[in-house]
py3Dmol code that shows the C-alpha trace and the ligand (Angstrom):
import py3Dmol

protein = """\
ATOM      1  CA  MET A   1      -1.986 -12.061  -3.334  1.00  0.00           C
ATOM      2  CA  ARG A   2      -4.110 -11.573  -6.226  1.00  0.00           C
ATOM      3  CA  ILE A   3      -1.712 -12.428  -9.082  1.00  0.00           C
ATOM      4  CA  ALA A   4       0.263 -15.621  -9.559  1.00  0.00           C
ATOM      5  CA  LEU A   5       1.982 -17.233 -12.655  1.00  0.00           C
ATOM      6  CA  CYS A   6       0.537 -19.798 -14.838  1.00  0.00           C
ATOM      7  CA  ASP A   7       2.956 -20.994 -17.695  1.00  0.00           C
ATOM      8  CA  ASN A   8       4.783 -17.916 -17.030  1.00  0.00           C
ATOM      9  CA  LYS A   9       1.956 -15.370 -17.546  1.00  0.00           C
ATOM     10  CA  ARG A  10       0.425 -13.203 -14.729  1.00  0.00           C
ATOM     11  CA  ILE A  11      -3.068 -14.513 -13.884  1.00  0.00           C
ATOM     12  CA  TYR A  12      -5.574 -12.615 -11.790  1.00  0.00           C
ATOM     13  CA  ALA A  13      -7.153 -14.698  -9.021  1.00  0.00           C
ATOM     14  CA  GLU A  14     -10.621 -13.885 -10.379  1.00  0.00           C
ATOM     15  CA  LYS A  15      -9.666 -15.246 -13.750  1.00  0.00           C
ATOM     16  CA  ALA A  16      -7.980 -18.442 -12.249  1.00  0.00           C
ATOM     17  CA  ASP A  17      -9.631 -21.790 -12.177  1.00  0.00           C
ATOM     18  CA  LYS A  18      -9.048 -24.968 -10.327  1.00  0.00           C
ATOM     19  CA  PHE A  19      -7.614 -26.873 -13.414  1.00  0.00           C
ATOM     20  CA  HIS A  20      -4.135 -25.316 -13.605  1.00  0.00           C
ATOM     21  CA  GLU A  21      -1.245 -24.919 -11.446  1.00  0.00           C
ATOM     22  CA  TYR A  22      -0.250 -21.550 -10.144  1.00  0.00           C
ATOM     23  CA  ILE A  23       3.168 -20.373  -9.055  1.00  0.00           C
ATOM     24  CA  CYS A  24       3.942 -17.398  -6.736  1.00  0.00           C
ATOM     25  CA  PRO A  25       5.999 -14.942  -8.543  1.00  0.00           C
ATOM     26  CA  LEU A  26       8.391 -14.400  -5.883  1.00  0.00           C
ATOM     27  CA  CYS A  27       9.317 -17.732  -4.326  1.00  0.00           C
ATOM     28  CA  GLN A  28       8.306 -19.936  -7.224  1.00  0.00           C
ATOM     29  CA  GLU A  29       6.374 -22.291  -4.969  1.00  0.00           C
ATOM     30  CA  VAL A  30       2.993 -23.751  -6.124  1.00  0.00           C
ATOM     31  CA  VAL A  31       0.235 -21.572  -4.313  1.00  0.00           C
ATOM     32  CA  ILE A  32      -3.641 -22.390  -3.884  1.00  0.00           C
ATOM     33  CA  LEU A  33      -6.496 -20.592  -5.568  1.00  0.00           C
ATOM     34  CA  LYS A  34      -8.867 -19.480  -2.783  1.00  0.00           C
ATOM     35  CA  LYS A  35     -12.324 -18.371  -4.008  1.00  0.00           C
ATOM     36  CA  GLY A  36     -15.137 -17.669  -1.712  1.00  0.00           C
ATOM     37  CA  ARG A  37     -18.551 -15.874  -1.844  1.00  0.00           C
ATOM     38  CA  ILE A  38     -17.630 -12.973   0.171  1.00  0.00           C
ATOM     39  CA  ILE A  39     -13.958 -12.115  -0.102  1.00  0.00           C
ATOM     40  CA  PRO A  40     -12.517 -11.633  -3.625  1.00  0.00           C
ATOM     41  CA  ALA A  41     -10.401 -14.474  -4.855  1.00  0.00           C
ATOM     42  CA  TYR A  42      -6.837 -14.502  -3.789  1.00  0.00           C
ATOM     43  CA  PHE A  43      -3.900 -17.093  -3.972  1.00  0.00           C
ATOM     44  CA  SER A  44      -2.300 -18.478  -0.973  1.00  0.00           C
ATOM     45  CA  HIS A  45       0.948 -20.187   0.005  1.00  0.00           C
ATOM     46  CA  LYS A  46       0.739 -23.671   1.417  1.00  0.00           C
ATOM     47  CA  ILE A  47       0.805 -23.653   5.255  1.00  0.00           C
ATOM     48  CA  HIS A  48       4.563 -24.296   5.697  1.00  0.00           C
ATOM     49  CA  ALA A  49       5.794 -22.302   2.795  1.00  0.00           C
ATOM     50  CA  SER A  50       8.541 -19.896   3.542  1.00  0.00           C
ATOM     51  CA  CYS A  51       7.907 -17.165   0.984  1.00  0.00           C
ATOM     52  CA  LYS A  52      10.607 -14.461   1.293  1.00  0.00           C
ATOM     53  CA  ASP A  53       8.093 -11.930   0.790  1.00  0.00           C
ATOM     54  CA  SER A  54       7.514 -10.527   4.390  1.00  0.00           C
ATOM     55  CA  PHE A  55       6.145  -7.358   2.992  1.00  0.00           C
ATOM     56  CA  HIS A  56       2.487  -8.392   2.316  1.00  0.00           C
ATOM     57  CA  HIS A  57      -0.082 -10.512   3.834  1.00  0.00           C
ATOM     58  CA  GLU A  58      -2.046 -12.872   1.440  1.00  0.00           C
ATOM     59  CA  GLU A  59      -5.511 -12.024   2.144  1.00  0.00           C
ATOM     60  CA  MET A  60      -6.469  -8.444   1.329  1.00  0.00           C
ATOM     61  CA  THR A  61      -8.937  -6.195   2.539  1.00  0.00           C
ATOM     62  CA  PRO A  62     -11.597  -4.559   0.419  1.00  0.00           C
ATOM     63  CA  TRP A  63      -9.724  -1.163   0.958  1.00  0.00           C
ATOM     64  CA  HIS A  64      -6.711  -2.537  -0.468  1.00  0.00           C
ATOM     65  CA  ILE A  65      -8.551  -4.045  -3.552  1.00  0.00           C
ATOM     66  CA  TYR A  66     -10.318  -0.869  -4.131  1.00  0.00           C
ATOM     67  CA  PHE A  67      -7.029   1.177  -4.478  1.00  0.00           C
ATOM     68  CA  GLN A  68      -5.627  -1.626  -6.645  1.00  0.00           C
ATOM     69  CA  SER A  69      -8.441  -1.534  -8.988  1.00  0.00           C
ATOM     70  CA  LEU A  70      -7.639   1.988  -9.970  1.00  0.00           C
ATOM     71  CA  PHE A  71      -4.569   0.456 -11.720  1.00  0.00           C
ATOM     72  CA  GLN A  72      -4.259  -1.592 -14.835  1.00  0.00           C
ATOM     73  CA  GLU A  73      -3.642  -5.192 -14.479  1.00  0.00           C
ATOM     74  CA  ASP A  74       0.001  -5.293 -15.372  1.00  0.00           C
ATOM     75  CA  GLN A  75       0.704  -2.441 -12.803  1.00  0.00           C
ATOM     76  CA  ILE A  76      -0.297  -4.234  -9.624  1.00  0.00           C
ATOM     77  CA  GLU A  77       1.674  -6.727  -7.540  1.00  0.00           C
ATOM     78  CA  VAL A  78       4.847  -6.053  -9.521  1.00  0.00           C
ATOM     79  CA  VAL A  79       8.131  -8.039  -8.392  1.00  0.00           C
ATOM     80  CA  ILE A  80      10.861  -5.542  -7.528  1.00  0.00           C
ATOM     81  CA  SER A  81      14.316  -7.155  -7.443  1.00  0.00           C
ATOM     82  CA  SER A  82      17.803  -6.231  -6.166  1.00  0.00           C
ATOM     83  CA  ASP A  83      20.864  -8.321  -6.006  1.00  0.00           C
ATOM     84  CA  LYS A  84      19.793 -10.010  -2.547  1.00  0.00           C
ATOM     85  CA  GLU A  85      16.096  -9.302  -2.206  1.00  0.00           C
ATOM     86  CA  LYS A  86      12.892  -9.512  -4.001  1.00  0.00           C
ATOM     87  CA  HIS A  87       9.753  -7.894  -3.039  1.00  0.00           C
ATOM     88  CA  ARG A  88       6.175  -7.175  -4.482  1.00  0.00           C
ATOM     89  CA  ALA A  89       5.003  -3.733  -4.896  1.00  0.00           C
ATOM     90  CA  ASP A  90       1.216  -2.938  -4.613  1.00  0.00           C
ATOM     91  CA  ALA A  91       1.403  -1.056  -7.677  1.00  0.00           C
ATOM     92  CA  LEU A  92       4.258   0.240 -10.045  1.00  0.00           C
ATOM     93  CA  ILE A  93       3.985   3.020 -12.752  1.00  0.00           C
ATOM     94  CA  ASN A  94       7.165   3.792 -14.437  1.00  0.00           C
ATOM     95  CA  LYS A  95       9.561   4.530 -11.515  1.00  0.00           C
ATOM     96  CA  THR A  96       6.695   5.177  -8.977  1.00  0.00           C
ATOM     97  CA  ILE A  97       5.725   2.454  -6.444  1.00  0.00           C
ATOM     98  CA  PHE A  98       2.529   2.573  -4.629  1.00  0.00           C
ATOM     99  CA  GLU A  99       2.012   1.019  -1.378  1.00  0.00           C
ATOM    100  CA  PHE A 100      -1.475   0.700   0.451  1.00  0.00           C
ATOM    101  CA  GLN A 101      -1.326   0.256   4.239  1.00  0.00           C
ATOM    102  CA  HIS A 102      -4.605  -0.554   5.983  1.00  0.00           C
ATOM    103  CA  SER A 103      -3.365  -1.699   9.225  1.00  0.00           C
ATOM    104  CA  PHE A 104      -0.652  -0.597  11.671  1.00  0.00           C
ATOM    105  CA  MET A 105       2.835  -0.940  10.396  1.00  0.00           C
ATOM    106  CA  SER A 106       5.914  -0.954  12.590  1.00  0.00           C
ATOM    107  CA  TYR A 107       8.701   1.617  11.851  1.00  0.00           C
ATOM    108  CA  GLN A 108      11.324  -1.087  11.385  1.00  0.00           C
ATOM    109  CA  GLU A 109       9.025  -2.600   8.456  1.00  0.00           C
ATOM    110  CA  PHE A 110       8.379   0.929   7.250  1.00  0.00           C
ATOM    111  CA  ASP A 111      11.873   2.027   7.248  1.00  0.00           C
ATOM    112  CA  LYS A 112      12.882  -1.387   5.513  1.00  0.00           C
ATOM    113  CA  ARG A 113      10.513  -0.959   2.762  1.00  0.00           C
ATOM    114  CA  ASN A 114      11.515   2.743   2.210  1.00  0.00           C
ATOM    115  CA  GLN A 115      15.196   1.702   2.065  1.00  0.00           C
ATOM    116  CA  PHE A 116      14.741  -1.168  -0.343  1.00  0.00           C
ATOM    117  CA  TYR A 117      12.799   0.814  -2.855  1.00  0.00           C
ATOM    118  CA  THR A 118      14.419   4.307  -2.801  1.00  0.00           C
ATOM    119  CA  LYS A 119      17.989   2.771  -2.889  1.00  0.00           C
ATOM    120  CA  LEU A 120      16.653   0.992  -6.278  1.00  0.00           C
ATOM    121  CA  GLY A 121      15.696   4.550  -7.477  1.00  0.00           C
ATOM    122  CA  TYR A 122      12.102   4.372  -6.993  1.00  0.00           C
ATOM    123  CA  HIS A 123       9.767   7.218  -5.920  1.00  0.00           C
ATOM    124  CA  LEU A 124       7.445   5.794  -3.339  1.00  0.00           C
ATOM    125  CA  ILE A 125       3.980   6.777  -2.665  1.00  0.00           C
ATOM    126  CA  TRP A 126       2.439   5.548   0.405  1.00  0.00           C
ATOM    127  CA  LEU A 127      -1.316   5.685   1.252  1.00  0.00           C
ATOM    128  CA  PHE A 128      -2.271   4.962   4.659  1.00  0.00           C
ATOM    129  CA  ASP A 129      -5.727   4.178   5.810  1.00  0.00           C
ATOM    130  CA  MET A 130      -6.197   6.743   8.517  1.00  0.00           C
ATOM    131  CA  LYS A 131     -10.018   6.853   8.681  1.00  0.00           C
ATOM    132  CA  GLU A 132     -10.172   5.150  12.022  1.00  0.00           C
ATOM    133  CA  GLU A 133      -7.501   7.148  13.626  1.00  0.00           C
ATOM    134  CA  TYR A 134      -9.462  10.297  12.328  1.00  0.00           C
ATOM    135  CA  ASP A 135     -12.726   9.136  13.519  1.00  0.00           C
ATOM    136  CA  LYS A 136     -11.581   8.256  16.827  1.00  0.00           C
ATOM    137  CA  GLY A 137     -10.165  11.735  17.263  1.00  0.00           C
ATOM    138  CA  ASN A 138      -6.305  10.633  17.123  1.00  0.00           C
ATOM    139  CA  ILE A 139      -5.907  13.008  14.238  1.00  0.00           C
ATOM    140  CA  LYS A 140      -7.522  16.256  14.459  1.00  0.00           C
ATOM    141  CA  GLU A 141      -7.626  19.348  12.340  1.00  0.00           C
ATOM    142  CA  SER A 142      -5.942  22.150  14.409  1.00  0.00           C
ATOM    143  CA  MET A 143      -8.206  25.113  14.910  1.00  0.00           C
ATOM    144  CA  LYS A 144      -5.174  27.545  14.736  1.00  0.00           C
ATOM    145  CA  ARG A 145      -4.127  27.295  11.244  1.00  0.00           C
ATOM    146  CA  ASN A 146      -5.666  25.833   8.111  1.00  0.00           C
ATOM    147  CA  ASN A 147      -4.264  22.447   6.943  1.00  0.00           C
ATOM    148  CA  LEU A 148      -2.527  21.970  10.181  1.00  0.00           C
ATOM    149  CA  PHE A 149      -3.365  18.689  11.633  1.00  0.00           C
ATOM    150  CA  GLU A 150      -2.233  17.131  15.013  1.00  0.00           C
ATOM    151  CA  PHE A 151      -1.821  13.597  16.192  1.00  0.00           C
ATOM    152  CA  ASP A 152      -2.989  13.174  19.748  1.00  0.00           C
ATOM    153  CA  SER A 153      -0.650  10.221  20.121  1.00  0.00           C
ATOM    154  CA  PRO A 154       1.697   9.868  17.138  1.00  0.00           C
ATOM    155  CA  LEU A 155       2.065   6.579  15.464  1.00  0.00           C
ATOM    156  CA  SER A 156       5.584   5.259  15.634  1.00  0.00           C
ATOM    157  CA  THR A 157       5.499   4.103  12.157  1.00  0.00           C
ATOM    158  CA  PHE A 158       6.773   7.488  10.941  1.00  0.00           C
ATOM    159  CA  LYS A 159       9.454   8.243  13.364  1.00  0.00           C
ATOM    160  CA  HIS A 160      12.387   7.941  11.076  1.00  0.00           C
ATOM    161  CA  LEU A 161      10.533   9.088   7.925  1.00  0.00           C
ATOM    162  CA  ASP A 162      12.239  11.879   5.900  1.00  0.00           C
ATOM    163  CA  LEU A 163       9.915  13.362   3.235  1.00  0.00           C
ATOM    164  CA  LYS A 164      12.782  14.685   1.500  1.00  0.00           C
ATOM    165  CA  GLU A 165      13.828  11.116   0.437  1.00  0.00           C
ATOM    166  CA  ASN A 166      11.757  10.483  -2.713  1.00  0.00           C
ATOM    167  CA  ILE A 167       8.775   9.468  -0.500  1.00  0.00           C
ATOM    168  CA  THR A 168       5.354  10.790  -0.793  1.00  0.00           C
ATOM    169  CA  LEU A 169       2.975  10.196   2.216  1.00  0.00           C
ATOM    170  CA  LEU A 170      -0.826  10.101   1.794  1.00  0.00           C
ATOM    171  CA  PHE A 171      -3.414   9.744   4.407  1.00  0.00           C
ATOM    172  CA  GLN A 172      -6.898   8.814   3.674  1.00  0.00           C
ATOM    173  CA  LEU A 173      -8.976  10.510   6.502  1.00  0.00           C
ATOM    174  CA  GLY A 174     -12.275   9.735   7.792  1.00  0.00           C
ATOM    175  CA  GLY A 175     -15.499  11.760   8.569  1.00  0.00           C
ATOM    176  CA  ARG A 176     -17.596  11.121   5.832  1.00  0.00           C
ATOM    177  CA  GLY A 177     -18.961   8.911   2.928  1.00  0.00           C
ATOM    178  CA  GLU A 178     -19.746   5.268   2.221  1.00  0.00           C
ATOM    179  CA  LYS A 179     -17.529   4.428  -0.588  1.00  0.00           C
ATOM    180  CA  GLU A 180     -13.633   4.598  -0.437  1.00  0.00           C
ATOM    181  CA  SER A 181     -13.721   7.304  -2.978  1.00  0.00           C
ATOM    182  CA  ASP A 182     -15.844   9.588  -0.780  1.00  0.00           C
ATOM    183  CA  TYR A 183     -13.230   9.894   1.996  1.00  0.00           C
ATOM    184  CA  PRO A 184     -10.603  12.730   1.688  1.00  0.00           C
ATOM    185  CA  ILE A 185      -7.151  11.905   0.637  1.00  0.00           C
ATOM    186  CA  VAL A 186      -4.398  14.292   1.919  1.00  0.00           C
ATOM    187  CA  LYS A 187      -0.814  14.827   1.243  1.00  0.00           C
ATOM    188  CA  ILE A 188       1.484  15.193   4.275  1.00  0.00           C
ATOM    189  CA  GLU A 189       3.799  18.210   3.605  1.00  0.00           C
ATOM    190  CA  TRP A 190       5.716  18.600   6.856  1.00  0.00           C
ATOM    191  CA  LYS A 191       6.334  17.254  10.229  1.00  0.00           C
ATOM    192  CA  ASN A 192       8.021  18.305  13.305  1.00  0.00           C
ATOM    193  CA  ASP A 193      10.485  15.961  14.980  1.00  0.00           C
ATOM    194  CA  ASN A 194       8.206  13.600  16.806  1.00  0.00           C
ATOM    195  CA  PHE A 195       5.452  13.872  13.982  1.00  0.00           C
ATOM    196  CA  THR A 196       2.679  14.998  16.265  1.00  0.00           C
ATOM    197  CA  ARG A 197       1.891  17.962  13.849  1.00  0.00           C
ATOM    198  CA  PHE A 198       1.740  17.879  10.165  1.00  0.00           C
ATOM    199  CA  ILE A 199       0.380  19.971   7.134  1.00  0.00           C
ATOM    200  CA  ALA A 200      -2.044  18.084   5.074  1.00  0.00           C
ATOM    201  CA  LYS A 201      -3.405  19.429   1.615  1.00  0.00           C
ATOM    202  CA  GLN A 202      -6.349  17.502   0.117  1.00  0.00           C
ATOM    203  CA  VAL A 203      -5.339  15.788  -3.221  1.00  0.00           C
ATOM    204  CA  ARG A 204      -6.967  13.653  -5.919  1.00  0.00           C
ATOM    205  CA  PHE A 205      -5.357  10.100  -5.690  1.00  0.00           C
ATOM    206  CA  SER A 206      -5.925   9.749  -9.412  1.00  0.00           C
ATOM    207  CA  SER A 207      -3.561  12.731 -10.074  1.00  0.00           C
ATOM    208  CA  TYR A 208      -0.794  10.230  -8.929  1.00  0.00           C
ATOM    209  CA  ILE A 209      -1.987   7.565 -11.202  1.00  0.00           C
ATOM    210  CA  HIS A 210      -2.337   9.790 -14.318  1.00  0.00           C
ATOM    211  CA  PRO A 211       0.156  12.746 -13.832  1.00  0.00           C
ATOM    212  CA  LYS A 212      -0.109  15.273 -16.116  1.00  0.00           C
ATOM    213  CA  SER A 213       2.597  15.033 -18.840  1.00  0.00           C
TER     214      SER A 213
END
"""
ligand_1 = """\
1
ZN
Zn 6.095 -17.060 -2.438
"""
view = py3Dmol.view(width=600, height=400)
view.addModel(protein, "pdb")
view.setStyle({"model": 0}, {"cartoon": {"style": "trace"}})
view.addModel(ligand_1, "xyz")
view.setStyle({"model": 1}, {"stick": {}})
view.zoomTo()
view.show()
Protein backbone atom coordinates (compact mmCIF):
# COMPACT_ATOMS: atom_id res chain seq x y z
CA MET A 1 0.00 0.00 0.00
CA ARG A 2 1.21 3.48 -0.74
CA ILE A 3 -0.81 5.53 1.70
CA ALA A 4 -0.81 5.33 5.47
CA LEU A 5 -1.97 7.63 8.24
CA CYS A 6 0.33 9.86 10.27
CA ASP A 7 -1.42 12.01 12.89
CA ASN A 8 -4.66 11.10 11.09
CA LYS A 9 -3.45 12.55 7.79
CA ARG A 10 -2.98 10.51 4.63
CA ILE A 11 0.72 10.34 3.73
CA TYR A 12 2.24 8.97 0.52
CA ALA A 13 5.04 6.46 1.11
CA GLU A 14 7.35 8.55 -1.12
CA LYS A 15 6.91 11.50 1.22
CA ALA A 16 7.19 9.52 4.45
CA ASP A 17 10.30 9.33 6.63
CA LYS A 18 11.67 6.98 9.25
CA PHE A 19 11.04 9.38 12.14
CA HIS A 20 7.27 9.11 12.29
CA GLU A 21 4.82 6.34 13.06
CA TYR A 22 2.46 5.31 10.31
CA ILE A 23 -0.86 3.54 10.73
CA CYS A 24 -2.78 1.33 8.30
CA PRO A 25 -6.00 3.22 7.43
CA LEU A 26 -7.87 -0.06 7.47
CA CYS A 27 -6.80 -2.06 10.52
CA GLN A 28 -5.16 0.82 12.46
CA GLU A 29 -2.03 -1.21 13.08
CA VAL A 30 1.43 0.29 12.82
CA VAL A 31 2.98 -0.31 9.40
CA ILE A 32 6.59 -0.26 8.30
CA LEU A 33 7.92 2.08 5.62
CA LYS A 34 9.86 0.27 2.90
CA LYS A 35 12.09 2.34 0.69
CA GLY A 36 14.37 0.81 -1.85
CA ARG A 37 16.30 2.00 -4.86
CA ILE A 38 14.36 0.04 -7.45
CA ILE A 39 10.79 -0.42 -6.28
CA PRO A 40 8.81 2.67 -5.29
CA ALA A 41 8.32 3.24 -1.57
CA TYR A 42 5.42 1.47 0.12
CA PHE A 43 4.06 0.60 3.54
CA SER A 44 4.00 -2.93 4.81
CA HIS A 45 2.26 -4.62 7.71
CA LYS A 46 4.32 -6.41 10.32
CA ILE A 47 4.77 -10.09 9.60
CA HIS A 48 1.98 -11.46 11.78
CA ALA A 49 -0.47 -8.65 11.26
CA SER A 50 -3.98 -9.74 10.42
CA CYS A 51 -5.18 -6.86 8.31
CA LYS A 52 -8.73 -7.46 7.17
CA ASP A 53 -8.10 -6.09 3.73
CA SER A 54 -7.73 -9.23 1.72
CA PHE A 55 -8.35 -7.27 -1.47
CA HIS A 56 -4.82 -5.97 -1.95
CA HIS A 57 -1.24 -7.03 -1.82
CA GLU A 58 1.19 -4.66 -0.20
CA GLU A 59 3.84 -4.38 -2.83
CA MET A 60 2.63 -2.98 -6.11
CA THR A 61 3.75 -3.45 -9.66
CA PRO A 62 4.96 -0.54 -11.85
CA TRP A 63 1.84 -1.18 -13.94
CA HIS A 64 -0.39 -0.57 -10.94
CA ILE A 65 1.56 2.49 -9.88
CA TYR A 66 1.40 3.97 -13.38
CA PHE A 67 -2.41 3.85 -13.41
CA GLN A 68 -2.69 5.18 -9.87
CA SER A 69 -0.42 8.06 -10.84
CA LEU A 70 -3.12 9.34 -13.23
CA PHE A 71 -5.25 10.22 -10.21
CA GLN A 72 -4.96 12.91 -7.59
CA GLU A 73 -3.42 11.98 -4.27
CA ASP A 74 -6.71 12.10 -2.37
CA GLN A 75 -8.39 9.83 -4.93
CA ILE A 76 -6.17 6.77 -4.50
CA GLU A 77 -6.36 3.97 -1.90
CA VAL A 78 -9.61 5.21 -0.45
CA VAL A 79 -11.15 3.20 2.37
CA ILE A 80 -14.74 2.17 1.70
CA SER A 81 -16.79 0.90 4.65
CA SER A 82 -20.04 -0.94 5.08
CA ASP A 83 -21.49 -2.10 8.42
CA LYS A 84 -19.38 -5.22 8.51
CA GLU A 85 -16.54 -4.74 6.08
CA LYS A 86 -13.91 -2.23 5.05
CA HIS A 87 -11.89 -2.27 1.88
CA ARG A 88 -9.41 -0.08 0.13
CA ALA A 89 -10.34 0.94 -3.40
CA ASP A 90 -7.46 1.54 -5.81
CA ALA A 91 -9.03 4.86 -6.75
CA LEU A 92 -12.31 6.65 -6.17
CA ILE A 93 -13.88 9.60 -7.99
CA ASN A 94 -17.35 10.60 -6.78
CA LYS A 95 -19.29 7.30 -6.81
CA THR A 96 -16.96 5.51 -9.24
CA ILE A 97 -14.38 3.03 -8.01
CA PHE A 98 -11.38 2.02 -10.12
CA GLU A 99 -9.68 -1.31 -9.58
CA PHE A 100 -6.46 -2.27 -11.38
CA GLN A 101 -5.71 -5.93 -11.71
CA HIS A 102 -2.37 -7.10 -12.97
CA SER A 103 -2.26 -10.73 -11.89
CA PHE A 104 -4.80 -13.53 -12.20
CA MET A 105 -7.80 -13.20 -9.92
CA SER A 106 -10.18 -15.98 -8.89
CA TYR A 107 -13.85 -15.54 -9.70
CA GLN A 108 -14.63 -15.85 -5.98
CA GLU A 109 -12.49 -12.81 -5.22
CA PHE A 110 -13.78 -10.92 -8.27
CA ASP A 111 -17.44 -11.63 -7.39
CA LYS A 112 -16.84 -10.64 -3.77
CA ARG A 113 -15.45 -7.25 -4.68
CA ASN A 114 -18.18 -6.60 -7.23
CA GLN A 115 -20.87 -7.43 -4.68
CA PHE A 116 -19.29 -5.37 -1.94
CA TYR A 117 -18.95 -2.21 -4.02
CA THR A 118 -22.13 -2.37 -6.11
CA LYS A 119 -24.29 -3.05 -3.03
CA LEU A 120 -23.01 0.21 -1.60
CA GLY A 121 -24.13 1.96 -4.80
CA TYR A 122 -20.76 2.42 -6.47
CA HIS A 123 -20.06 2.13 -10.18
CA LEU A 124 -17.04 -0.11 -10.57
CA ILE A 125 -14.48 0.22 -13.35
CA TRP A 126 -12.08 -2.69 -13.66
CA LEU A 127 -8.91 -2.47 -15.67
CA PHE A 128 -7.25 -5.82 -16.26
CA ASP A 129 -3.73 -6.08 -17.59
CA MET A 130 -4.19 -8.48 -20.48
CA LYS A 131 -1.00 -7.67 -22.36
CA GLU A 132 0.45 -11.09 -21.70
CA GLU A 133 -2.75 -12.94 -22.60
CA TYR A 134 -2.87 -10.97 -25.84
CA ASP A 135 0.78 -11.39 -26.72
CA LYS A 136 0.77 -15.12 -26.12
CA GLY A 137 -2.31 -15.49 -28.32
CA ASN A 138 -4.92 -16.37 -25.71
CA ILE A 139 -6.87 -13.28 -26.78
CA LYS A 140 -7.23 -12.92 -30.52
CA GLU A 141 -9.02 -10.47 -32.71
CA SER A 142 -11.51 -12.47 -34.73
CA MET A 143 -11.11 -12.21 -38.48
CA LYS A 144 -14.82 -12.33 -39.10
CA ARG A 145 -15.96 -9.10 -37.60
CA ASN A 146 -14.47 -5.87 -36.39
CA ASN A 147 -14.07 -5.44 -32.63
CA LEU A 148 -14.89 -9.08 -32.04
CA PHE A 149 -12.31 -10.86 -29.93
CA GLU A 150 -11.98 -14.42 -28.78
CA PHE A 151 -10.41 -16.11 -25.81
CA ASP A 152 -8.65 -19.31 -26.69
CA SER A 153 -9.05 -20.57 -23.16
CA PRO A 154 -11.34 -18.18 -21.26
CA LEU A 155 -10.31 -16.94 -17.84
CA SER A 156 -12.57 -18.23 -15.07
CA THR A 157 -12.44 -14.80 -13.39
CA PHE A 158 -15.36 -13.50 -15.43
CA LYS A 159 -17.64 -16.50 -15.34
CA HIS A 160 -20.31 -14.83 -13.18
CA LEU A 161 -19.83 -11.31 -14.46
CA ASP A 162 -22.94 -9.45 -15.52
CA LEU A 163 -22.02 -6.22 -17.26
CA LYS A 164 -25.51 -4.85 -16.68
CA GLU A 165 -24.65 -4.53 -13.00
CA ASN A 166 -23.02 -1.11 -12.83
CA ILE A 167 -19.66 -2.62 -13.72
CA THR A 168 -17.38 -1.53 -16.55
CA LEU A 169 -14.75 -3.97 -17.69
CA LEU A 170 -11.63 -2.72 -19.46
CA PHE A 171 -8.73 -4.75 -20.78
CA GLN A 172 -5.31 -3.45 -21.62
CA LEU A 173 -4.07 -5.42 -24.59
CA GLY A 174 -0.53 -5.93 -25.76
CA GLY A 175 1.10 -5.88 -29.12
CA ARG A 176 2.87 -2.54 -29.26
CA GLY A 177 4.61 0.13 -27.26
CA GLU A 178 7.09 0.47 -24.46
CA LYS A 179 5.25 2.74 -22.05
CA GLU A 180 1.99 1.70 -20.36
CA SER A 181 0.24 4.54 -22.17
CA ASP A 182 1.21 3.06 -25.57
CA TYR A 183 -0.87 -0.06 -25.12
CA PRO A 184 -4.48 -0.05 -26.27
CA ILE A 185 -7.28 -0.16 -23.71
CA VAL A 186 -10.58 -1.65 -24.77
CA LYS A 187 -14.02 -1.63 -23.20
CA ILE A 188 -15.71 -5.02 -23.11
CA GLU A 189 -19.26 -4.60 -24.29
CA TRP A 190 -20.71 -8.02 -24.59
CA LYS A 191 -20.02 -11.60 -23.75
CA ASN A 192 -21.46 -14.97 -24.56
CA ASP A 193 -22.33 -17.32 -21.72
CA ASN A 194 -18.90 -18.75 -21.17
CA PHE A 195 -16.96 -15.60 -22.00
CA THR A 196 -15.09 -16.99 -24.96
CA ARG A 197 -16.10 -14.14 -27.29
CA PHE A 198 -16.55 -10.47 -26.60
CA ILE A 199 -16.84 -7.15 -28.38
CA ALA A 200 -14.12 -4.72 -27.43
CA LYS A 201 -13.97 -1.08 -28.41
CA GLN A 202 -10.87 1.00 -27.97
CA VAL A 203 -11.26 3.74 -25.37
CA ARG A 204 -9.15 6.41 -23.75
CA PHE A 205 -8.65 5.63 -20.08
CA SER A 206 -8.40 9.33 -19.24
CA SER A 207 -12.00 9.81 -20.38
CA TYR A 208 -13.09 7.78 -17.34
CA ILE A 209 -11.04 9.94 -15.00
CA HIS A 210 -12.23 13.21 -16.51
CA PRO A 211 -15.72 12.50 -17.85
CA LYS A 212 -17.29 15.28 -19.85
CA SER A 213 -19.80 17.06 -17.67
ZN1 LIG B 1 -4.01 -3.03 7.81
